[in-house]
C-alpha positions as CSV (number, residue, x, y, z in Angstrom):
1,M,-5.3,0.0,-62.7
2,E,-6.0,3.7,-62.0
3,G,-9.3,5.3,-60.2
4,I,-11.2,7.5,-61.9
5,R,-11.0,11.0,-60.9
6,V,-13.8,12.9,-61.3
7,T,-13.6,17.0,-60.7
8,V,-17.4,18.2,-58.6
9,N,-17.7,21.8,-58.3
10,R,-19.7,23.5,-54.8
11,T,-22.9,24.3,-56.5
12,D,-22.6,20.5,-57.6
13,L,-21.6,19.0,-54.7
14,L,-24.2,20.8,-52.9
15,S,-26.7,19.8,-55.4
16,M,-25.4,15.8,-54.9
17,Y,-26.1,16.4,-51.2
18,A,-30.0,18.0,-51.7
19,F,-30.7,14.8,-53.9
20,L,-29.3,12.4,-51.5
21,L,-30.9,14.1,-48.4
22,D,-34.9,14.5,-50.1
23,Q,-34.6,10.5,-50.3
24,V,-34.1,10.0,-46.8
25,E,-37.5,9.5,-44.9
26,E,-36.0,11.8,-41.7
27,G,-36.5,15.5,-42.3
28,I,-33.3,17.7,-42.3
29,H,-33.0,20.9,-41.4
30,V,-29.5,22.9,-40.8
31,V,-29.1,26.4,-40.0
32,D,-26.0,28.4,-40.1
33,T,-25.0,30.4,-36.8
34,A,-27.3,33.4,-37.5
35,G,-30.1,31.2,-37.8
36,K,-30.8,30.9,-40.7
37,T,-31.5,27.9,-43.4
38,V,-29.6,26.2,-45.6
39,I,-30.3,22.7,-46.2
40,Y,-34.4,22.0,-45.9
41,N,-35.1,18.1,-47.2
42,R,-38.2,17.2,-48.7
43,K,-39.1,15.3,-46.0
44,M,-39.2,18.5,-43.5
45,A,-40.9,20.7,-45.9
46,E,-43.9,17.6,-46.1
47,M,-43.9,17.7,-42.3
48,E,-43.9,21.3,-42.1
49,F,-46.7,22.2,-44.5
50,M,-43.9,24.4,-46.5
51,E,-42.2,24.8,-49.8
52,P,-38.4,24.6,-49.6
53,Q,-37.8,28.0,-50.9
54,D,-40.1,29.6,-48.3
55,V,-37.5,28.5,-45.8
56,L,-34.5,27.8,-46.9
57,G,-32.1,31.8,-46.8
58,R,-34.8,32.9,-44.0
59,S,-34.4,32.6,-39.9
60,V,-36.3,30.7,-38.0
61,L,-38.2,32.6,-36.4
62,D,-39.3,34.9,-39.2
63,V,-40.7,31.7,-41.3
64,F,-42.1,29.8,-37.7
65,T,-44.1,30.9,-34.2
66,F,-43.1,29.0,-31.4
67,P,-45.5,29.0,-28.3
68,E,-42.1,30.2,-26.1
69,E,-39.0,32.7,-26.5
70,G,-36.2,30.0,-27.0
71,Y,-38.3,27.5,-27.6
72,S,-36.8,26.2,-31.3
73,T,-34.5,23.0,-30.0
74,L,-32.5,24.1,-33.4
75,L,-31.9,27.5,-31.9
76,R,-31.3,25.9,-28.7
77,A,-28.8,23.7,-30.0
78,L,-27.4,27.0,-31.7
79,R,-26.8,28.5,-28.4
80,T,-26.1,25.8,-26.1
81,G,-24.1,24.0,-28.1
82,E,-25.5,20.9,-26.5
83,P,-27.3,17.8,-28.1
84,K,-30.8,16.7,-27.1
85,P,-32.4,13.7,-28.8
86,N,-35.9,12.7,-28.7
87,V,-37.6,16.2,-27.9
88,K,-40.8,16.6,-28.9
89,Q,-41.4,19.5,-30.2
90,T,-45.2,21.8,-31.2
91,F,-45.0,25.4,-33.2
92,F,-46.6,26.9,-35.6
93,N,-46.1,27.4,-39.8
94,L,-46.5,30.4,-41.8
95,R,-50.2,29.7,-42.3
96,G,-50.6,29.2,-38.7
97,E,-51.3,25.4,-39.0
98,V,-49.8,23.3,-35.7
99,I,-46.8,21.0,-36.1
100,T,-45.7,18.8,-34.2
101,T,-42.3,16.3,-34.4
102,I,-39.9,14.6,-32.7
103,N,-36.7,15.8,-33.1
104,S,-32.7,15.2,-32.5
105,T,-30.7,18.0,-32.4
106,M,-27.2,19.1,-32.1
107,P,-24.7,22.0,-33.1
108,I,-22.6,21.1,-35.5
109,L,-18.5,22.2,-34.9
110,K,-15.6,23.1,-36.4
111,D,-12.2,23.3,-35.2
112,G,-14.0,23.4,-31.4
113,K,-16.2,26.0,-32.7
114,I,-20.1,26.0,-33.4
115,I,-21.1,26.5,-37.1
116,G,-24.4,25.7,-37.1
117,A,-26.6,22.7,-35.9
118,L,-28.2,20.1,-37.7
119,E,-32.4,19.0,-36.2
120,I,-33.1,15.3,-37.5
121,A,-37.0,15.5,-37.3
122,R,-39.4,12.8,-37.1
123,E,-42.9,13.1,-37.8
124,I,-45.7,13.1,-35.0
125,T,-48.9,15.5,-36.4
126,K,-51.1,13.3,-38.4
127,L,-51.1,10.9,-34.5
128,E,-51.5,14.1,-32.1
129,Q,-54.5,14.0,-34.3
130,M,-56.0,10.7,-33.8
131,Q,-55.2,11.3,-30.1
132,Q,-56.9,14.7,-30.5
133,T,-60.1,13.3,-31.6
134,I,-60.3,10.3,-29.0
135,L,-59.5,13.2,-26.5
136,R,-62.1,15.3,-27.7
137,R,-65.1,12.3,-27.5
138,S,-63.7,11.0,-24.8
139,E,-62.4,13.2,-21.7
140,T,-63.2,16.5,-23.3
141,R,-66.8,18.1,-24.8
142,Y,-66.3,21.8,-25.9
143,T,-64.4,23.8,-28.4
144,F,-64.8,27.3,-29.6
145,A,-67.0,25.7,-31.8
146,S,-69.2,25.1,-29.0
147,L,-69.8,28.9,-28.3
148,I,-73.0,30.6,-28.6
149,G,-73.5,34.6,-29.4
150,E,-73.0,37.0,-31.4
151,S,-72.5,40.2,-29.5
152,A,-69.5,42.4,-28.8
153,A,-68.3,41.2,-25.9
154,I,-68.4,37.4,-26.0
155,I,-67.1,37.9,-29.5
156,E,-64.0,39.7,-27.6
157,V,-63.3,37.3,-25.2
158,T,-63.0,34.7,-27.2
159,E,-61.2,36.3,-29.5
160,D,-58.7,37.2,-26.6
161,A,-59.1,32.9,-25.6
162,K,-57.7,32.1,-29.2
163,R,-54.9,34.2,-29.4
164,A,-54.1,33.5,-25.8
165,A,-54.6,29.4,-26.4
166,R,-51.3,29.3,-28.7
167,T,-48.9,29.8,-26.6
168,H,-48.2,27.7,-23.0
169,S,-48.8,30.2,-20.3
170,S,-51.3,30.5,-17.2
171,I,-54.8,32.2,-17.3
172,L,-56.9,33.1,-15.3
173,I,-60.5,32.6,-16.4
174,V,-63.0,35.5,-14.4
175,G,-66.7,35.0,-14.4
176,E,-69.8,34.8,-12.4
177,T,-71.3,31.1,-11.7
178,G,-73.2,30.0,-15.3
179,T,-71.2,32.2,-17.3
180,G,-68.9,29.2,-19.1
181,K,-65.4,29.3,-17.4
182,E,-65.1,25.1,-18.0
183,L,-66.2,25.7,-21.5
184,F,-63.6,28.2,-22.3
185,A,-61.1,26.3,-20.9
186,Q,-61.4,23.2,-22.7
187,S,-61.9,25.3,-26.1
188,I,-58.5,26.7,-25.1
189,H,-56.7,23.2,-24.2
190,H,-58.0,22.1,-27.7
191,A,-57.1,24.4,-30.0
192,S,-53.2,24.8,-28.1
193,P,-49.8,23.0,-28.2
194,R,-51.2,20.5,-25.9
195,S,-54.3,19.2,-27.4
196,A,-53.2,15.8,-27.8
197,G,-52.3,16.0,-24.2
198,P,-54.6,15.2,-21.1
199,F,-56.7,17.8,-19.6
200,V,-57.2,17.4,-16.1
201,S,-60.4,19.4,-14.1
202,Q,-61.2,19.5,-10.8
203,N,-63.7,21.9,-8.9
204,C,-61.2,23.4,-5.8
205,A,-64.8,23.2,-4.0
206,A,-65.2,19.7,-4.2
207,L,-62.2,18.3,-2.1
208,P,-62.1,17.5,1.3
209,E,-59.9,20.5,2.8
210,T,-58.4,17.2,4.6
211,L,-57.4,15.3,1.7
212,I,-56.9,18.5,-0.8
213,E,-53.5,18.2,-1.1
214,G,-52.5,15.0,-1.2
215,I,-55.3,14.4,-4.2
216,L,-53.7,17.7,-6.3
217,F,-49.7,16.7,-5.5
218,G,-49.9,13.0,-5.1
219,T,-48.8,10.9,-2.1
220,T,-46.6,8.2,-1.0
221,Q,-47.5,5.0,1.0
222,G,-47.4,6.0,5.0
223,A,-47.8,9.6,4.3
224,F,-50.9,8.8,6.4
225,S,-53.3,5.8,7.3
226,G,-54.2,4.2,4.3
227,A,-51.9,7.0,1.2
228,L,-50.5,4.5,-1.2
229,D,-48.5,5.3,-3.4
230,R,-50.6,7.7,-6.3
231,A,-49.8,10.7,-8.5
232,G,-51.8,13.5,-7.7
233,L,-53.6,15.9,-10.5
234,L,-50.8,17.9,-11.3
235,E,-48.6,15.0,-12.2
236,Q,-51.9,13.1,-14.4
237,A,-52.1,16.2,-16.4
238,D,-48.6,15.9,-17.3
239,G,-47.7,17.4,-21.1
240,G,-51.4,18.4,-21.0
241,T,-53.7,21.0,-19.0
242,I,-54.7,21.4,-15.6
243,L,-58.1,23.5,-14.9
244,L,-58.3,24.5,-11.5
245,D,-61.5,25.3,-11.3
246,E,-63.2,28.2,-8.1
247,L,-59.2,28.3,-7.0
248,N,-60.3,31.1,-4.5
249,V,-61.0,28.2,-2.2
250,L,-57.9,26.6,-1.6
251,G,-56.2,27.2,1.9
252,L,-53.6,30.4,1.5
253,S,-51.1,27.9,3.1
254,L,-51.5,25.3,0.3
255,Q,-51.9,28.3,-2.7
256,A,-48.1,28.8,-1.7
257,K,-47.3,25.7,-2.5
258,L,-48.9,25.9,-5.6
259,L,-46.8,28.7,-6.5
260,R,-43.9,27.5,-5.5
261,A,-45.1,24.1,-8.2
262,I,-45.7,26.7,-10.9
263,Q,-42.6,29.0,-10.6
264,E,-40.0,25.5,-10.5
265,K,-42.4,23.5,-12.5
266,T,-41.6,20.7,-9.9
267,I,-43.8,18.8,-7.0
268,R,-44.0,16.7,-4.3
269,R,-45.7,14.4,-3.2
270,L,-47.0,14.3,0.4
271,G,-44.9,12.1,2.5
272,D,-42.0,12.2,0.0
273,S,-38.4,13.8,-0.7
274,V,-37.9,13.4,-3.7
275,D,-39.0,16.3,-6.4
276,R,-40.9,15.7,-9.5
277,E,-40.8,17.5,-12.8
278,I,-44.0,18.4,-14.0
279,D,-44.5,20.2,-17.6
280,V,-48.2,21.7,-17.0
281,R,-50.7,24.5,-18.4
282,I,-51.9,26.0,-15.2
283,L,-55.9,26.9,-16.3
284,A,-57.8,28.7,-13.1
285,T,-61.0,30.1,-12.5
286,I,-62.7,32.3,-10.2
287,S,-66.1,33.8,-9.3
288,E,-65.5,36.9,-8.1
289,D,-63.5,40.1,-8.7
290,P,-59.8,39.0,-7.9
291,L,-58.9,42.2,-6.8
292,D,-61.7,41.8,-4.0
293,A,-60.1,38.1,-3.3
294,I,-57.0,39.2,-2.8
295,T,-58.4,42.2,-0.8
296,E,-61.0,39.6,1.2
297,G,-57.9,37.0,1.8
298,H,-59.2,34.2,-0.4
299,L,-56.2,35.1,-2.8
300,R,-53.1,35.1,-2.8
301,K,-51.3,38.5,-4.2
302,D,-48.3,36.8,-5.8
303,L,-50.1,33.4,-6.8
304,Y,-52.8,36.2,-8.2
305,Y,-49.9,37.8,-10.5
306,R,-48.4,34.4,-12.0
307,L,-51.3,33.2,-12.7
308,S,-53.0,36.1,-14.4
309,V,-49.8,36.1,-17.4
310,V,-53.7,36.0,-19.3
311,T,-56.7,37.0,-17.7
312,L,-60.3,36.2,-19.5
313,F,-63.1,38.3,-18.4
314,L,-66.2,36.2,-18.6
315,P,-69.5,38.6,-19.8
316,P,-72.6,37.5,-17.0
317,L,-75.5,37.5,-18.9
318,R,-77.1,40.2,-18.9
319,E,-74.5,42.0,-20.7
320,R,-75.0,40.3,-23.7
321,S,-78.4,40.0,-23.6
322,G,-78.2,40.3,-27.1
323,D,-77.3,36.6,-27.3
324,I,-80.4,35.8,-25.4
325,P,-82.3,34.9,-28.3
326,Q,-79.4,32.8,-30.0
327,L,-79.2,30.8,-26.4
328,T,-82.7,29.8,-26.4
329,S,-83.2,28.3,-29.9
330,Y,-79.9,26.2,-28.9
331,F,-81.4,25.0,-25.7
332,I,-84.6,24.8,-27.2
333,H,-83.9,22.4,-30.0
334,K,-81.1,20.4,-27.5
335,Y,-84.1,19.7,-25.4
336,N,-86.5,18.6,-28.0
337,E,-84.0,16.1,-29.2
338,L,-83.3,15.1,-25.9
339,F,-87.0,14.7,-24.8
340,R,-88.4,13.9,-28.9
341,M,-90.5,17.0,-28.5
342,S,-91.1,19.5,-31.3
343,V,-91.9,22.9,-29.5
344,L,-91.3,25.9,-32.0
345,G,-90.3,28.6,-29.7
346,V,-91.3,31.2,-26.4
347,S,-94.1,33.1,-26.8
348,A,-93.7,37.4,-27.2
349,E,-94.7,37.5,-23.5
350,V,-91.9,35.4,-22.0
351,M,-88.9,36.5,-24.8
352,S,-89.7,40.3,-22.6
353,F,-89.4,38.6,-19.9
354,F,-86.3,37.3,-20.8
355,M,-84.6,40.0,-22.3
356,S,-85.2,42.0,-19.0
357,Y,-84.6,39.5,-16.0
358,P,-81.6,40.2,-14.6
359,W,-79.7,36.2,-15.1
360,P,-78.0,35.8,-12.2
361,G,-77.0,32.2,-12.6
362,N,-76.3,33.3,-16.2
363,V,-76.3,30.7,-19.3
364,R,-76.6,28.1,-16.4
365,E,-79.8,29.4,-15.8
366,L,-81.3,30.2,-18.8
367,E,-80.5,26.2,-19.5
368,H,-82.4,24.8,-16.8
369,T,-85.1,27.3,-17.0
370,I,-85.6,26.1,-21.4
371,E,-85.3,22.4,-19.9
372,G,-87.9,22.8,-16.7
373,A,-89.9,24.8,-19.4
374,L,-90.2,21.6,-21.4
375,N,-90.9,19.2,-19.1
376,L,-94.3,21.5,-18.5
377,V,-95.4,21.8,-22.1
378,T,-97.8,19.4,-23.5
379,D,-99.5,20.5,-26.8
380,A,-98.2,24.1,-26.6
381,R,-96.2,24.4,-29.3
382,E,-94.3,27.7,-27.4
383,I,-93.2,28.0,-24.0
384,E,-95.2,30.1,-22.0
385,M,-95.0,32.2,-19.0
386,S,-96.9,29.2,-17.1
387,H,-94.7,26.9,-17.8
388,L,-91.3,28.7,-16.3
389,P,-90.8,28.3,-12.4
390,L,-92.6,29.8,-9.7
391,H,-90.3,32.4,-8.7
392,M,-89.6,34.6,-12.4
393,R,-93.9,34.0,-12.9
394,R,-94.2,35.7,-9.1
395,R,-91.2,38.6,-10.1
396,R,-93.8,38.9,-13.5
397,S,-96.9,39.5,-11.8
398,G,-94.7,41.9,-9.3
399,A,-93.9,43.5,-12.0
400,E,-97.1,44.0,-13.4
401,G,-98.6,45.1,-10.3
402,E,-95.7,47.9,-9.6
403,R,-96.2,49.6,-13.8
404,E,-99.9,49.8,-12.4
405,R,-98.6,51.9,-9.7
406,A,-95.7,53.4,-10.8
407,G,-95.4,53.5,-15.0
408,E,-92.7,54.3,-16.7
409,T,-90.2,54.2,-13.5
410,A,-91.6,50.1,-13.6
411,L,-88.6,47.3,-13.7
412,Y,-90.0,46.3,-16.8
413,V,-90.1,48.8,-19.5
414,E,-93.4,50.0,-21.0
415,A,-94.4,48.4,-24.6
416,D,-95.4,52.0,-25.6
417,D,-92.1,53.5,-24.9
418,K,-90.7,52.4,-28.3
419,A,-88.9,55.8,-28.7
420,R,-85.6,54.0,-26.8
421,D,-83.7,52.2,-28.4
422,L,-82.8,48.5,-27.0
423,H,-79.7,49.5,-25.5
424,R,-81.2,52.8,-23.3
425,Q,-84.0,50.5,-22.0
426,L,-82.0,47.9,-20.5
427,A,-79.5,51.0,-19.1
428,E,-82.6,52.0,-17.1
429,Y,-84.1,48.5,-16.7
430,E,-80.1,47.9,-15.1
431,R,-80.4,51.0,-13.0
432,V,-83.9,51.1,-11.3
433,Y,-83.1,47.1,-10.9
434,V,-79.7,48.5,-8.7
435,Q,-81.7,50.9,-6.8
436,R,-84.2,48.6,-5.3
437,V,-81.6,46.1,-3.8
438,L,-79.5,48.9,-2.5
439,A,-83.1,50.6,-0.7
440,I,-83.9,46.6,0.6
441,H,-80.6,46.3,2.1
442,A,-80.7,50.4,3.3
443,G,-77.5,51.4,1.5
444,N,-75.2,48.6,2.1
445,I,-73.0,48.3,-1.1
446,S,-71.4,44.6,0.6
447,A,-75.0,43.1,0.6
448,A,-76.4,44.7,-2.2
449,A,-73.7,43.5,-4.1
450,R,-74.1,39.8,-3.2
451,E,-77.8,39.8,-3.8
452,L,-76.7,41.0,-7.3
453,G,-73.8,38.6,-8.1
454,V,-71.5,41.0,-8.9
455,S,-68.2,42.1,-7.2
456,R,-68.3,45.7,-4.5
457,Q,-66.1,47.1,-7.1
458,S,-68.4,46.3,-10.0
459,L,-70.9,48.4,-7.8
460,Q,-69.4,50.8,-6.6
461,Y,-68.2,51.3,-10.4
462,R,-72.2,51.7,-11.9
463,L,-73.1,54.0,-9.3
464,R,-70.4,56.6,-9.5
465,K,-71.4,56.3,-13.2
466,W,-74.6,57.0,-12.8
467,A,-73.5,59.6,-10.2
468,D,-71.5,61.6,-12.8
469,Q,-74.7,60.8,-15.7
470,R,-76.8,63.0,-13.2
471,A,-73.9,65.6,-12.6
472,D,-73.6,66.1,-15.9
473,K,-77.6,66.7,-17.2
474,E,-78.0,69.0,-14.0
């Protein structure tokens, strides 16, 4: 008995292959030597929230965004000719949605030559999203939605942070105490491809100098008295993000070891002879101008260049004073709920004071001021000057006496000076205040900068600017 012979043309054969592949419960993606998609099944389209017609015939790099160049497992197989089983990959589709898959990728060979690459993918995006929710509840508290403020300064740095969050690059966050550096770091982690991984935060200033190396890099039994086999913070953050807060307090020799770990992507535990691979994104913060930190010997120049792939400068509260009313309302609401109170706001006098006060402790100082005031409020519906800390009330009283003696040159702008807009009022206040601090320190710029909570470089910039403005008027 003769078998039935069926003649199938190439187009029909491809249609049959496509139909069969659409029945498979794993994603199938095939590219040619140019990286263009030739096969893309139904399951892969579902995983990546795409339509097949938007992917077929197009280059992988035209459709998907990868955090790093060469990060695509498909294109890597095409380039190296090496198969890679079970590799986790996180990337973005055309709409900016985050996709996470486990891929087994291999080159397609014909007569010993690479003619394409095949990827078989399993979806873990939904699992990653569940893990993110658990992590946000247990380990970290902040996302970009937690940020409060509508000033140009805070909006600009927030947008920069959101863009930087999409990659694996190191980020240096620079800002005075109380400006929200950890809030930004946690927000970056949550918005990044590593959000399902651990977020490990360590204030370097809180680490004992004698134990700091073991805490960061880990220890092996016998490395020192009482030492155990224990992973350090860098190992614990593997697959996720580590925040090194106040990095510049680390000794320079330890900074050199950290630099090596970042460059080599390996660490060696204290007392060990084995290098261990790590996959960690480094976020670091410092509270002083990085160039000043280098000049003063607090920060290695090579580590600074390695970490500052992206540098975010967080504005102090005095440079975003327009956000003070919104922040004040937020903190009153927060502590009303906590203390079961119903304070409505602050008096006009208090708000006027808030708008002109320099806030050396920034947003953290404002929050503590509101918390303390609500502890003292009894029957009042508003926070009054009498509810504020003593040093603030003394500053207010001193300013009133000075205003009587010096009139328009006082620290607080006179109420009848309505012709001047808010920006000019704040600029004038800043200039007068800085001059007074300089006078107290007999013109010593370094001492004045320390009291003002700014870098020497920043203070010199302001002085030059004001000198130029005076020269222009003359």
